[in-house]
C-alpha positions in Angstrom: -20.6 6.0 29.0 -17.1 6.0 27.4 -16.7 5.7 23.6 -14.5 3.0 22.2 -12.0 4.8 20.0 -11.6 1.8 17.8 -15.1 2.1 16.6 -14.6 5.9 16.0 -11.5 5.3 13.8 -13.1 2.3 12.1 -16.1 4.5 11.2 -13.8 7.2 10.1 -11.9 4.9 7.8 -15.1 3.5 6.3 -16.6 6.9 5.7 -13.5 8.4 4.2 -12.9 5.6 1.8 -16.6 5.5 0.8 -16.9 9.2 0.1 -13.5 9.4 -1.5 -14.3 6.6 -3.8 -17.7 8.0 -4.8 -16.0 11.3 -5.5 -13.3 9.7 -7.6 -16.0 8.0 -9.7 -18.2 11.1 -10.0 -15.4 13.4 -11.0 -13.1 10.9 -12.8 -10.1 11.6 -10.5 -8.7 8.1 -10.0 -6.0 6.3 -11.9 -6.5 2.7 -12.9 -3.1 1.4 -11.7 -3.7 -2.0 -13.3 -3.8 -0.6 -16.8 -0.4 -1.0 -18.4 -0.9 1.9 -20.7 -1.9 4.4 -18.0 0.2 3.3 -15.0 3.5 4.3 -16.5 2.2 7.8 -17.3 1.8 10.6 -14.8 -1.6 10.9 -13.2 -3.8 12.9 -15.5 -4.3 15.4 -12.6 -0.7 15.6 -11.5 -0.2 19.1 -12.7 -3.2 20.6 -10.8 -3.6 18.2 -7.8 -0.6 17.9 -5.6 -1.6 14.5 -4.0 -2.2 13.0 -7.5 1.5 13.2 -8.0 3.2 10.1 -6.6 6.3 12.2 -5.7 4.3 14.1 -3.0 5.8 14.2 0.5 3.0 12.1 2.0 3.7 9.3 -0.4 7.5 9.4 -0.4 8.2 9.8 3.3 5.1 8.3 5.0 3.0 5.9 2.9 6.0 4.1 1.4 7.4 3.6 4.9 4.0 3.1 6.6 4.8 0.0 8.6 8.1 1.5 9.7 6.3 4.5 11.1 3.6 2.4 12.6 6.2 0.2 14.3 8.1 3.2 15.6 4.9 4.7 17.0 3.9 1.5 18.8 7.4 0.9 20.3 7.5 4.5 21.7 4.1 3.9 23.2 5.0 0.5 24.7 8.4 1.5 26.0 7.0 4.6 27.8 4.0 2.8 29.2 3.8 2.0 33.0 5.4 -1.4 33.8 2.1 -3.2 34.2 1.0 -2.0 30.8 4.2 -3.1 29.1 3.0 -6.6 28.4 4.4 -9.3 26.1 0.9 -9.8 24.7 1.0 -6.3 23.1 4.4 -7.0 21.5 3.0 -10.3 20.3 0.1 -8.5 18.6 2.6 -6.2 16.9 4.6 -9.3 15.7 1.4 -10.8 14.2 0.7 -7.6 12.3 4.3 -7.4 11.1 4.0 -11.0 9.8 0.7 -10.1 8.0 2.4 -7.1 6.4 5.3 -9.2 5.3 3.3 -12.1 3.7 1.0 -9.7 1.9 3.5 -7.2 0.6 7.0 -8.7 0.6 7.3 -12.5 0.8 5.2 -15.6 1.1 7.5 -18.6 0.3 8.4 -16.6 -2.8 6.1 -13.8 -4.2 4.0 -11.8 -1.7 0.3 -12.8 -1.5 -0.8 -9.5 -3.2 1.4 -10.3 -6.2 0.1 -13.9 -6.3 -3.5 -12.6 -6.3 -2.8 -10.2 -9.1 -1.2 -13.0 -11.2 -4.0 -15.4 -10.4 -6.7 -12.9 -11.4 -5.3 -12.5 -14.9 -2.4 -10.2 -14.3 0.5 -10.1 -16.8 4.2 -9.4 -16.2 4.6 -6.4 -18.4 7.7 -4.6 -19.7 6.9 -0.9 -20.5 9.5 0.8 -22.6 10.2 4.5 -22.7 8.9 4.8 -26.2 5.5 3.5 -25.1 5.9 0.0 -26.5 5.0 -2.8 -24.1 5.1 -6.6 -24.0 4.7 -9.4 -21.6 7.4 -11.7 -20.2 7.2 -14.7 -17.8 6.0 -14.1 -14.3 9.4 -14.9 -12.7 10.8 -11.6 -13.9 8.1 -9.7 -11.9 8.3 -12.0 -8.9 12.1 -11.6 -8.6 12.0 -7.9 -9.7 14.7 -8.6 -12.3 15.9 -5.6 -14.3 16.0 -6.6 -18.0 17.3 -4.8 -21.1 18.1 -5.7 -24.7 21.7 -6.3 -23.7 21.0 -8.6 -20.7 18.0 -10.4 -22.0 18.0 -10.1 -25.8 15.8 -13.2 -26.2 12.9 -11.3 -24.6 13.0 -8.4 -27.1 12.6 -10.4 -30.3 10.2 -12.9 -31.8 6.5 -13.4 -31.3 6.5 -12.5 -27.6 7.7 -8.9 -28.1 6.2 -8.4 -31.6 2.7 -9.3 -30.4 2.5 -6.2 -28.3 5.2 -3.9 -29.7 6.6 -3.2 -33.1 10.4 -2.9 -32.9 10.1 0.3 -35.1 8.4 2.0 -32.2 11.3 1.5 -29.8 13.1 4.7 -28.9 16.7 5.4 -28.1 16.2 4.9 -24.4 14.7 1.5 -24.8 18.1 -0.2 -24.3 18.0 0.9 -20.7 17.2 -1.7 -18.0 13.6 -1.9 -17.0 12.0 -3.8 -14.1 8.8 -5.5 -15.3 5.6 -4.9 -13.4 2.4 -6.9 -12.8 -0.4 -5.2 -14.7 -4.0 -6.1 -15.5 -5.6 -8.6 -13.1 -7.0 -7.4 -9.8 -4.5 -5.0 -8.2 -5.6 -4.9 -4.6 -4.8 -1.4 -3.1 -1.8 -2.2 -0.9 -1.9 1.3 0.4 -5.5 1.0 1.6 -4.7 -2.4 3.1 -1.7 -1.3 5.1 -3.0 2.1 6.1 -6.3 0.6 7.4 -4.5 -2.1 9.3 -2.0 0.3 10.7 -4.6 2.9 11.9 -6.7 0.2 13.6 -3.7 -1.4 15.3 -2.4 1.9 16.6 -5.8 3.1 17.9 -6.1 -0.3 19.7 -2.8 0.4 21.4 -3.8 4.0 22.2 -6.9 2.6 23.9 -4.7 0.9 26.5 -3.1 4.2 27.4 -6.5 6.0 27.6 -7.5 3.6 30.4 -4.4 4.6 32.5 -5.0 7.0 35.4 -1.8 9.0 34.9 0.9 9.5 32.2 4.5 10.4 32.4 5.6 13.2 30.2 7.4 10.7 27.9 4.2 8.7 27.6 2.1 11.7 26.9 4.4 12.6 24.0 4.2 9.0 22.7 0.4 9.1 22.8 0.4 12.4 20.9 2.8 10.9 18.3 0.5 8.0 17.8 -2.6 10.1 17.5 -0.9 12.4 14.9 0.2 9.3 13.0 -3.3 7.9 13.0 -4.6 11.2 11.6 -1.9 11.1 8.9 -3.0 7.5 7.9 -6.6 8.7 7.7 -5.6 11.5 5.4 -3.5 9.1 3.3 -6.5 6.9 2.9 -8.5 9.9 1.7 -5.9 10.8 -0.9 -5.6 7.2 -2.1 -9.4 6.8 -2.4 -9.6 10.0 -4.5 -6.6 9.5 -6.8 -5.6 5.9 -7.1 -7.0 2.4 -7.9 -10.4 1.3 -9.1 -13.3 1.3 -6.6 -13.2 -2.5 -6.2 -9.4 -2.6 -5.7 -9.8 -0.1 -2.9 -12.7 -2.1 -1.4 -10.7 -5.3 -1.3 -7.7 -3.5 0.2 -10.0 -2.2 2.9 -11.4 -5.7 3.6 -7.9 -7.1 3.9 -6.8 -4.3 6.2 -9.8 -4.8 8.5 -9.2 -8.6 8.5 -5.5 -8.2 9.1 -6.3 -6.1 12.3 -9.1 -8.5 13.4 -6.6 -11.4 13.5 -5.1 -9.7 16.6 -8.5 -9.9 18.4 -8.2 -13.7 18.4 -5.4 -13.6 20.9 
C-alpha cells in the first residue's frame, strides 16, 4: 500500500511545530514579536544561536522570499511534466494559493488580513525611536508603511500622544531619523509559519502528481529534486521559527491558517 506523501509532510510539520514550541517555552528561547519593547532589540540569544539572528541566511534569502521560491519550484515542476500532467487545473491551484498569500500578507482592499487581525485584536501602531522611547500613532501610518520623522511629521512628536509614552528628554541624537511605524501588541499571527506551512503542503501535493508518473525526463527529475529540497528547507525553517520567534498561540494560529490556506485548493 502506497503512502500519501501529503500526510507524511503534514505530520512532519505538526510534530516539528509542536516540539519546537514546547522547547521554546521550556528553555525560554522565543522572542515575543508583539512586544514593542523587545521586538526592536536583538533576540536575547542572537550572539550564541545563529538562527535566532534575523540576519541569518535562511531568513534573508529563503523565508523572506518564500512564495517566490515556492512559485519557482512549482513552475519548474509543471513545465517539465509530461503533457498530460501539465494541466490548467494545477496552475489554477497555484493561482488560488498566490491569491491567499497576497490577501493575508500584502493587500486586501487596503491593509493585509494579518495586519487587520493584529489591529482588531488590540494592536497599536508604534513608533520606536533609537533612544528606546516609543509612542503610538494612528493606524494609517502602519497600514501605508509611511516613514515619519520629527522633520516630516512634527505634530506626531509633540503633545499628549508622544508624551504619554516617551519623555522628550529621552530622545537621542538619532531620533530625528525617519522611522517606519510597526503594529505591536495585539495578536501577531506568525506569518512565517502560515506561509511555510501552506507552501510545504502545496509543493508536496504537486510532487505527488509526479510520483504517480511511470517515467521522468532528466529535466523533470531535477525539478522533483528541487521541490523536495525546498520542502525540506521549509520544514527546517518552521523548526527555527518555532524555537526562536513568536508566542506559542501566534505560531498555532499561523499553522491553522497555513493548513486552511492549503485546504482551499482541495475544494477544486
